[in-house]
C-alpha positions in Angstrom: -7.9 6.3 -0.2 -4.5 4.9 0.9 -2.8 2.6 -1.6 -0.3 0.2 0.0 1.4 -2.7 -1.7 -0.9 -2.3 -4.7 -4.1 -2.6 -2.6 -6.6 0.2 -2.1 -7.3 0.2 1.7 -11.0 1.0 2.6 -11.3 4.6 4.0 -14.0 3.9 6.6 -12.1 1.2 8.5 -9.8 1.6 11.5 -6.1 1.4 10.6 -5.5 -2.0 12.2 -8.4 -3.5 10.2 -7.6 -1.7 7.0 -4.1 -3.0 6.9 -5.4 -6.6 7.0 -6.8 -6.2 3.5 -3.2 -6.7 2.3 -2.4 -10.4 1.8 0.2 -11.4 4.3 -0.6 -8.9 7.0 -2.7 -10.1 9.9 -3.8 -8.5 13.2 -0.5 -8.7 15.0 1.6 -7.6 12.1 -0.8 -4.7 11.5 -0.5 -3.7 15.1 3.3 -3.8 15.0 3.4 -1.7 11.8 1.1 1.0 13.3 3.1 1.0 16.5 6.4 1.4 14.7 5.0 4.2 12.5 3.5 5.9 15.6 0.0 5.9 14.1 -3.0 5.2 16.4 -4.9 2.0 15.7 -8.2 3.8 16.2 -7.6 6.4 13.5 -9.5 5.5 10.3 -7.5 4.9 7.1 -9.1 7.9 5.4 -7.8 10.2 8.2 -4.1 9.2 7.7 -2.1 12.1 6.4 0.6 11.7 3.7 3.4 11.5 6.2 1.7 8.6 8.1 0.9 6.8 4.9 4.5 7.1 3.7 5.8 5.6 7.0 3.4 2.7 6.9 4.2 2.1 3.2 7.9 2.0 4.0 7.3 -0.6 6.8 5.1 -2.7 4.6 7.8 -2.7 1.9 10.1 -4.6 4.3 7.7 -7.5 4.7 7.0 -10.1 2.1 3.4 -9.5 1.0 0.9 -9.9 -1.9 2.4 -11.3 -5.1 5.8 -12.3 -3.7 4.2 -14.2 -0.8 1.6 -15.8 -3.0 4.2 -17.1 -5.4 6.4 -18.4 -2.5 3.4 -20.3 -1.1 2.6 -21.8 -4.5 6.3 -22.8 -5.0 6.3 -24.5 -1.7 3.2 -26.5 -2.6 4.7 -27.3 -6.0 7.9 -28.6 -4.3 5.8 -30.9 -2.1 4.0 -32.2 -5.1 7.2 -32.7 -7.1 9.0 -34.7 -4.4 5.9 -36.9 -4.0 5.6 -36.7 -0.3 2.3 -37.4 1.5 1.3 -33.8 1.7 2.1 -33.3 -2.0 0.0 -36.3 -3.0 -2.9 -34.9 -0.9 -2.5 -31.5 -2.6 -2.5 -33.2 -6.0 -5.7 -35.2 -5.3 -7.5 -32.3 -3.7 -7.9 -33.9 -0.3 -7.2 -32.5 3.2 -3.6 -32.7 4.2 -3.5 -32.6 8.0 -5.1 -35.8 9.1 -8.8 -34.9 8.9 -11.4 -37.6 8.3 -12.8 -37.6 4.8 -15.7 -40.1 5.0 -18.4 -37.5 5.9 -16.6 -34.1 6.0 -14.0 -32.2 4.0 -16.5 -30.8 1.5 -14.4 -27.6 1.1 -11.5 -29.6 -0.3 -13.5 -32.3 -2.2 -16.1 -30.0 -3.7 -19.8 -30.6 -4.3 -21.0 -34.2 -3.7 -21.0 -36.5 -6.6 -23.6 -39.2 -6.2 -22.5 -42.7 -7.2 -25.4 -45.0 -8.1 -25.7 -48.6 -6.8 -25.2 -51.5 -9.2 -28.6 -52.7 -10.5 -29.5 -56.4 -9.8 -30.1 -58.6 -12.8 -33.7 -59.6 -13.0 -34.7 -63.0 -14.4 
């Protein structure tokens, strides 16, 4: 099992798919890493030899991934919240940031529905 950037990559996946298990590496970055290290995209992660794994590990070390990237994203969100801009306020209140309608949708951001009962009419 190859361990890159603190993540155990699955042995039975192709190289390009296995590298995407690392936070911050997508399809195009994985393809570029494999091309620079001269490893075929079709070879499974379990079939990489030690030399190939070392080349890939060295290339991944140059990219900001995992903990460093997660903390940078969190700091960016915190900065938006601290300066009180529109996006920061939306982050703080747990609503969508990018102009989506919220009357019927946006359940992912808002969470499970909370039913609000109608006001009861006074009976005489």
